[in-house]
Structure formats: C-alpha cells, structure tokens
Steps between C-alpha positions, in 0.01 A plus 500: 500500500394232256574139579475195278510133568734308270227267400271780381756664277442399138794350323722733291468430126806457276384811310498707825843383595635582151336848516651568842839373381498741204388796707773765513629576855402870469131402453485301826337699783723472802362800683349297780817301567698643793864582450743253655818603673812320634312404820212351324732262318700438816189382699353287210436134589598239242187332360609140581538602876180698493288219353638249749334700781144466620266801500567604860879474454477709177303772681744506791806503278347783292425710809852442640671578168287820452578613854873444440491676167316804643739513798799495262338758283440729800860455612631586148292815496626594840861438389445711190368784710787475740756511214321802357505680835878417541574631154316824568688543831831447326404758236400751768829437688704567183310824440602657829 
C-alpha cells in the first residue's frame, strides 16, 4: 500500500487537468477499482457527516457499517439459497 501526505503531493498543473479531461473513458484503467453493489451504496456515509466526525468516531462508524453490510449480504445469500432450494423442491414435487 502506498500512502501520501497531502502536503507532499505536487499540485496538478492546468495541462494535466486538461489532458485528463480529454482522456476517453475507455482509456481509463479501472481494473483495480472494486465493483459496487446495492449494499455498498446503501451503507455509504454522506461526506458532510463523515467529515464532522473525529478519527476514532470515523473508525468506529466504519467498522459498524461494514459489519452491518456483511451481515445483510450474508442474510441475502442465505435467502437466495433458501429460495433456490424451495424452487427445486417444488419442481421435484411436480415431477412425481
């Protein structure tokens, strides 16, 4: 993992900004960006709320939201498996 401090990042030139603006979407490498699903958006914190918190509160909120998101994701997977099992059972019942 690479970390930078804001004060050590050189300013972006107007030419760099213009070049990035003109870059076609299909030339932007997004391969390292994870896919987002409905739950990722559901458990997103608005920036004005996030920025109002201190570091410890941000960490705690992040842990809590991640745990809630993963619990909901696990429940949804279990629900989908149950629905699949019920559908298979109905199909078998109709075949006999």
